[in-house]
N, C-alpha and C positions, 0 to 999 in steps of 0.2 A: 903816327896817327894817334889821336887821343882816344882813350877807352871810355866808353859810356858806362854809367852805373846800370845795374839791373832794373832799377826803378824807371829810369829814362827810357830804356829799351822796352820795358813792358808797356809803358803808356803809349809809345810810338807803335808798338805791335798791336795794341788794342785798337788804336785809331785805324790802323791799316785793316784789321779784320772787320771792323764795323763798317767801313766805307768802301772797301775794295774787294773783299772776298764775296763773290757772287757765284751762283750756280754756273758751271762750266758752259752750258749751252747759251746762257744769257750773256756771259762774259765775252764769248766769241762774236756776238752781235754788236758790241759796243763800238768798235772801229767803223763798222758799216753805218751805225747811227750817226757817228761824227760826219761821215761823208754825206749822208742824206741831209743833215742839218746845215752843213756848209753849202751844199747845192741849193737848198731852199732859201738861204739867206742872201743870195745874189739876185740881180735884177730879173732874171727870167721868171722866177717865182715871186721874188720881192717880199719875202718875209724876213726883212733885215734884223728884227730883234733876236732872231735865232742865232745870229753871229755871236752874241754875248755868252751863249751856253754851248755852242757847237763843239768846242774842244773838250768839254767836261767828260763825255763818254770815253774818248781816247785816253785822257789822263787817268781815269779810273782803271782802264784796261792796262795801261803802262805800269801803274803802281802794283797791280795784282798779278801780272803775268811773270812767271818765274823763268820761262824758257825764252832766251834771247831770239832764237830763230823764229818763234811764233810771233813775238812782238814785231820783229822785222817784217815778216810776211804780211801780217794783218794791217799794220800801219802803212806799209807800202801799198797794199791793195786799196785801202781807204783813200789814201792820197791820190793814187792813180785814178780811181773812179771820179773823185772830185775834180781833178784837173782835166781829165778827159772830157767831162761834161762842160767844164768852164772854158776850155780852149778849143771848142769845136770850130770856131770861126777861122782858126789858122789853117784848116783843111782847104779853104778856098785858095790859098797861096801855094801850099805844098800838101798834097793829099795825105802824106804820112806824118805831117807836122804835129797834129794833136797827140798822136800815139807816142812819138819820141819826146816831145816836150813834157808830156804827162809823166813819163818815166823819170826825167830829170827833176821835176818839181816834187814827185812823190818821194824821192830820196831825201828831200829836205823835210818832209813830214816825218819820215823815219828818224832823222837826226833830232827833230824836236821831241819825239816820243822817248828816245834814248836819253836825251837831256833831262827830261822829267824823271825818268826812272833812276838815272845815276844820281841826280840831286837828292832824290828820296833816300837812296842808300847812304848818302853822305850826311843825311840829317837835315837837308834843306826842304822847306815846304814847297809843294807844287804851286802855291800862290806866288812864289818867287821864280821857280825854274820854268814854269809854263810860259809866262810872258817873256822871260829872257830867251828861251829857246825859240818861240814863235817869231819874235821880232828879229832875232838874229838870222833866222832862216829867210824872213822877208828881206832883210838887208842883203844877204847873199844872193837872193833871187834877183834883186835890183841891179847888182853890180858885178857878180861873178860871171865869167865867160861872156863879156860884152853886155850883160844885163838883160833883164826882162821885167821892167818896172810896171807894166800895165797888165791888166787881167781881162777886162771887157772893153 
């Protein structure tokens, strides 16, 4: 692994502190804000422009959270809430389907959050790792375990 100079590390650290370090109580709300923005961007509320910025709070939280278990838990809960609201209609077929499908889909949100954080630690910009992680998770969602390519 290549060693970085102090200058490069310091500028990266300053960027991180300026944009990621938030008060703890506010930082814990960021994943829930992502869930709310994603829910509002789909047809039931139909504020589709929110989709363009919906993942920004989760990304900021992933970059600033140092504890892996907390990142896992809060990104899972945010994904679970989003998919539980979005997959309500599967309950007409099997009553427990929304709950079980939301667990599976929430794990993909966790994978995306860890992709962003791992990329940041390796020196990659979230502008690269977030789209890569999210689109990869969408691909897995469409084809893994017989696939689930539709949402509404």
